[in-house]
C-alpha positions as CSV (number, residue, x, y, z in Angstrom):
1,X,15.8,100.7,-30.8
2,X,13.1,98.2,-29.9
3,X,11.9,96.0,-32.7
4,X,8.7,97.2,-34.6
5,X,6.6,94.4,-33.1
6,X,7.6,95.3,-29.5
7,X,4.8,96.6,-27.4
8,X,5.5,98.6,-24.3
9,X,3.1,98.7,-21.3
10,X,3.5,101.5,-18.8
11,X,1.7,102.3,-15.6
12,X,1.1,105.5,-13.7
13,X,4.1,107.1,-12.1
14,X,5.0,105.9,-8.7
15,X,5.2,109.4,-7.1
16,X,2.1,109.1,-5.0
17,X,3.1,105.6,-3.8
18,X,6.7,106.8,-3.1
19,X,5.4,109.7,-1.0
20,X,2.9,107.5,0.9
21,X,5.5,104.8,1.7
22,X,8.2,107.3,2.7
23,X,5.9,109.3,5.0
24,X,4.5,106.2,6.5
25,X,7.9,104.6,7.0
26,X,9.4,107.7,8.6
27,X,6.4,108.0,11.0
28,X,6.7,104.5,12.4
29,X,9.0,103.2,15.1
30,X,11.4,101.8,14.2
31,X,11.6,103.8,11.0
32,X,11.7,101.8,7.7
33,X,11.3,102.5,4.0
34,X,10.6,99.7,1.5
35,X,13.7,98.5,-0.4
36,X,12.0,99.0,-3.8
37,X,12.4,102.7,-3.5
38,X,16.2,102.3,-3.6
39,X,15.9,101.7,-7.3
40,X,15.5,105.0,-9.1
41,X,17.8,105.4,-12.1
42,X,20.8,106.4,-10.0
43,X,20.1,103.6,-7.5
44,X,19.8,101.1,-10.3
45,X,23.1,102.3,-11.8
46,X,24.8,102.0,-8.4
47,X,23.5,98.5,-7.8
48,X,25.0,97.5,-11.2
49,X,28.3,98.8,-9.9
50,X,27.9,96.8,-6.7
51,X,27.5,93.6,-8.7
52,X,31.1,94.1,-10.1
53,X,32.7,94.5,-6.7
54,X,35.1,91.9,-5.4
55,X,33.2,91.5,-2.2
56,X,29.9,90.9,-3.9
57,X,29.9,87.2,-4.7
58,X,26.2,86.6,-5.7
59,X,26.4,88.0,-9.2
60,X,29.5,86.3,-10.4
61,X,28.5,83.0,-8.7
62,X,25.0,83.1,-10.2
63,X,26.3,84.0,-13.6
64,X,28.7,81.0,-13.6
65,X,25.8,78.8,-12.5
66,X,23.6,80.1,-15.3
67,X,26.2,79.3,-17.9
68,X,26.3,75.7,-16.6
69,X,22.6,75.3,-16.0
70,X,20.8,77.1,-18.8
71,X,21.2,74.4,-21.5
72,X,19.5,71.9,-19.1
73,X,16.9,74.5,-18.2
74,X,16.1,74.9,-21.9
75,X,15.7,71.1,-22.4
76,X,13.3,70.8,-19.4
77,X,11.3,73.9,-20.2
78,X,11.2,73.4,-24.0
79,X,11.4,76.0,-26.7
80,X,8.8,78.7,-27.5
81,X,8.1,80.1,-24.0
82,X,8.0,83.8,-23.3
83,X,10.7,84.6,-20.8
84,X,9.4,87.0,-18.2
85,X,12.0,88.6,-16.0
86,X,10.9,90.1,-12.7
87,X,13.0,93.2,-11.6
88,X,15.1,93.0,-14.8
89,X,17.5,95.9,-14.0
90,X,20.3,95.9,-16.6
91,X,19.3,92.4,-17.8
92,X,23.0,91.5,-17.6
93,X,22.4,87.8,-16.9
94,X,19.5,87.5,-19.3
95,X,21.4,86.8,-22.5
96,X,22.7,83.6,-21.0
97,X,19.1,82.3,-20.6
98,X,17.8,83.7,-23.9
99,X,20.6,82.2,-25.9
100,X,19.9,78.8,-24.5
101,X,16.1,78.8,-24.2
102,X,14.9,79.7,-27.8
103,X,12.1,81.8,-26.4
104,X,9.2,83.3,-28.4
105,X,9.4,86.7,-26.6
106,X,11.1,88.5,-23.8
107,X,9.2,90.5,-21.2
108,X,11.4,92.5,-18.8
109,X,9.6,94.0,-15.8
110,X,11.1,96.8,-13.7
111,X,10.0,99.8,-11.6
112,X,12.7,102.1,-13.0
113,X,11.2,103.0,-16.4
114,X,14.1,104.8,-18.0
115,X,16.6,102.2,-17.0
116,X,14.2,99.5,-18.2
117,X,13.8,100.9,-21.6
118,X,17.6,101.3,-22.1
119,X,18.2,97.7,-21.1
120,X,15.3,96.4,-23.2
121,X,16.7,98.3,-26.3
122,X,20.1,96.7,-25.8
123,X,18.6,93.2,-25.5
124,X,16.5,93.9,-28.6
125,X,19.7,94.8,-30.5
126,X,21.5,91.7,-29.2
127,X,18.6,89.4,-30.2
128,X,17.2,91.0,-33.4
129,X,14.6,88.3,-34.1
130,X,13.2,88.3,-30.6
131,X,10.1,90.4,-29.7
132,X,10.9,92.5,-26.6
133,X,8.0,93.8,-24.5
134,X,9.2,96.0,-21.6
135,X,6.7,96.4,-18.8
136,X,7.2,99.4,-16.4
137,X,5.6,98.2,-13.2
138,X,6.2,97.2,-9.6
139,X,6.3,93.4,-9.8
140,X,5.0,93.2,-6.2
141,X,1.6,94.0,-7.7
142,X,-0.5,92.3,-10.4
143,X,1.1,92.5,-13.8
144,X,-0.8,93.4,-17.0
145,X,1.0,91.5,-19.8
146,X,1.0,92.8,-23.4
147,X,-1.6,91.2,-25.6
148,X,1.1,89.6,-27.7
149,X,2.3,87.3,-24.9
150,X,-0.8,86.7,-22.8
151,X,-1.6,83.3,-24.4
152,X,2.1,82.1,-24.6
153,X,3.5,79.6,-22.2
154,X,5.8,81.4,-19.8
155,X,9.2,80.9,-18.1
156,X,9.6,83.3,-15.2
157,X,13.1,84.5,-14.5
158,X,13.9,85.9,-11.0
159,X,17.7,86.0,-10.6
160,X,19.8,87.8,-8.0
161,X,18.2,86.3,-4.9
162,X,15.8,89.2,-4.9
163,X,13.3,87.0,-3.1
164,X,15.6,87.2,-0.1
165,X,14.8,90.9,0.2
166,X,11.3,90.0,1.6
167,X,10.2,88.4,4.8
168,X,9.0,84.8,4.3
169,X,5.3,85.7,4.3
170,X,5.8,88.4,1.8
171,X,8.0,86.1,-0.3
172,X,5.3,83.5,-0.3
173,X,2.7,86.1,-1.4
174,X,5.0,87.3,-4.2
175,X,5.6,83.7,-5.4
176,X,1.8,83.1,-5.4
177,X,1.3,86.3,-7.4
178,X,3.9,85.2,-9.9
179,X,2.2,81.9,-10.2
180,X,-1.1,83.6,-10.8
181,X,0.4,86.0,-13.4
182,X,2.4,83.4,-15.3
183,X,-0.5,81.0,-15.5
184,X,-1.0,77.3,-16.0
185,X,2.0,75.3,-17.2
186,X,4.4,78.1,-16.3
187,X,7.9,77.5,-15.0
188,X,10.1,79.7,-12.8
189,X,13.9,79.9,-12.7
190,X,14.9,81.6,-9.4
191,X,18.2,82.5,-7.8
192,X,18.5,81.9,-4.0
193,X,21.4,82.9,-1.8
194,X,22.6,80.2,0.6
195,X,23.2,80.8,4.3
196,X,26.9,81.3,5.1
197,X,29.3,82.9,7.5
198,X,28.8,86.6,8.4
199,X,32.5,87.2,7.6
200,X,31.5,86.5,3.9
201,X,28.1,88.2,4.0
202,X,28.8,91.5,5.7
203,X,31.5,92.7,3.3
204,X,29.2,91.9,0.4
205,X,26.8,94.5,1.8
206,X,29.4,97.0,3.1
207,X,32.2,97.1,0.6
208,X,35.5,98.8,1.1
209,X,35.0,101.2,-1.8
210,X,31.7,102.6,-0.3
211,X,29.5,101.8,-3.4
212,X,26.9,100.1,-1.3
213,X,26.9,103.0,1.1
214,X,26.3,105.4,-1.8
215,X,23.5,103.1,-3.0
216,X,21.8,103.2,0.3
217,X,22.2,106.9,1.0
218,X,20.9,107.7,-2.5
219,X,17.5,107.0,-1.0
220,X,17.9,110.2,1.0
221,X,19.0,112.1,-2.1
222,X,15.9,110.8,-3.9
223,X,13.6,111.9,-1.0
224,X,15.1,115.4,-1.1
225,X,14.8,115.6,-4.8
226,X,11.3,114.2,-5.3
227,X,9.5,114.9,-2.1
228,X,10.9,118.4,-1.2
229,X,13.0,116.9,1.5
230,X,15.5,118.8,3.6
231,X,17.4,115.7,4.9
232,X,21.1,116.5,5.6
233,X,22.6,113.5,3.9
234,X,26.0,114.0,5.4
235,X,24.4,113.5,8.9
236,X,23.8,109.8,8.1
237,X,25.9,106.7,7.4
238,X,25.3,103.3,5.8
239,X,25.1,100.4,8.2
240,X,25.0,96.6,7.4
241,X,24.4,94.1,10.1
242,X,23.9,90.3,10.3
243,X,20.7,89.3,12.2
244,X,21.5,85.8,13.2
245,X,18.1,85.1,14.8
246,X,16.3,85.8,11.6
247,X,19.0,84.7,9.2
248,X,19.4,87.9,7.2
249,X,21.6,90.8,6.4
250,X,19.9,94.1,7.2
251,X,20.8,97.5,5.7
252,X,20.1,100.6,7.7
253,X,20.7,104.4,7.3
254,X,22.0,105.6,10.7
255,X,21.9,109.1,12.1
256,X,25.3,110.3,13.2
257,X,23.8,112.9,15.5
258,X,20.4,114.3,16.5
259,X,18.8,115.7,13.4
260,X,15.6,117.3,12.2
261,X,14.3,117.6,8.7
262,X,11.1,117.9,6.6
263,X,9.7,115.6,3.9
264,X,6.7,116.8,1.8
265,X,6.0,119.5,4.4
266,X,6.0,117.2,7.4
267,X,8.6,117.5,10.2
268,X,10.6,114.5,11.4
269,X,13.3,114.1,14.1
270,X,15.9,111.3,14.6
271,X,18.2,110.8,17.6
272,X,21.9,109.9,17.2
273,X,22.1,106.2,16.5
274,X,18.5,105.9,15.3
275,X,18.2,104.2,11.9
276,X,16.0,103.9,8.9
277,X,15.7,100.2,7.9
278,X,16.0,100.0,4.1
279,X,16.6,96.5,3.0
280,X,16.8,92.8,4.1
281,X,18.5,90.0,2.4
282,X,17.4,86.6,3.8
283,X,19.6,83.6,3.3
284,X,18.1,80.1,2.9
285,X,19.3,76.6,3.4
286,X,18.3,74.0,0.8
287,X,15.3,72.7,2.6
288,X,14.0,76.1,3.5
289,X,14.3,77.3,-0.1
290,X,12.2,74.4,-1.4
291,X,9.6,74.8,1.3
292,X,9.3,78.5,0.4
293,X,8.7,77.7,-3.2
294,X,6.1,75.0,-2.4
295,X,4.3,77.4,-0.1
296,X,4.2,79.9,-3.0
297,X,2.6,77.6,-5.5
298,X,5.7,76.1,-7.2
299,X,7.1,72.6,-7.2
300,X,10.9,72.5,-7.5
301,X,12.0,70.1,-10.3
302,X,15.7,70.8,-10.7
303,X,18.5,72.6,-8.7
304,X,22.0,73.7,-9.4
305,X,24.6,75.0,-6.9
306,X,28.2,76.2,-7.1
307,X,31.1,74.1,-5.7
308,X,31.2,76.2,-2.5
309,X,27.4,75.8,-2.1
310,X,27.1,79.6,-1.8
311,X,24.3,80.1,-4.2
312,X,21.5,78.0,-5.8
313,X,19.4,78.1,-9.0
314,X,16.1,76.3,-8.8
315,X,13.8,75.5,-11.6
316,X,10.2,75.0,-10.5
317,X,6.9,74.4,-12.2
318,X,3.5,75.9,-11.3
319,X,1.4,73.8,-9.1
320,X,-2.1,73.0,-10.6
321,X,-4.9,75.3,-9.4
322,X,-7.2,73.3,-7.1
323,X,-10.7,73.6,-8.3
324,X,-13.6,73.6,-5.9
325,X,-15.8,70.5,-6.3
């Protein structure tokens, strides 16, 4: 149960936005659907399973980094901040930060409402004296914070290298939006995946057990369920490729044969080998990561990496807003 002082903010269901994005994405060439729609409840559960896979190094590497870094993060940030987690998911890493940071409140933000509320309740039980304020929202859009935390100094938490799912311009826009939402004096602790060999990267996004494949193909199941789709899911396969020119892993759903189907009453056709591009995961070198943060309105002030330099945690502070003379 959430604590009595907890205040939950909910936004309108995403059905219309989901319908719009899917129909628009399937109508363009090449076809693409935004990665955020992979995360319904089933998708969120499958992603949590992915994080436990032996091939998927980011979660265990970042978790170890957080254990080492969070005491120092707490010293730099100071006590009493509201920890605001963007795309909280299961909040599995969050207790490490909360235990070290002595926060005044915790605000998890996630688009999957049911999953969010379950995770928030678990965190509330684990930290009984901490006000928990779950916000069901798409963090790519402006966030309406609960009244109880609006005036508090904030520490944003954006683990998992989720920023890598966006193109650089979109990532800069998001970081600027976070800067605007979190306000003056805010700090941001962000996880960023380092560039490395494709032999390490590709298995992390195409595991031997097929969990990532199920996660990706679940998007088709969701379209069929929520948008009256007739997509023959078994006519498609998961595909992960390394795009060396852009420096990113790409996830696609590939048609195994020529196929036709309907979504929300509209007809679509795909040829064998044609794909629906569903997700990117950009990988950054140290300099590029810092440049990205600065462009997004944040000044890096501390950084931690693992012994293999596979992953980085960066603590940044909000750049002052420049006032017109």
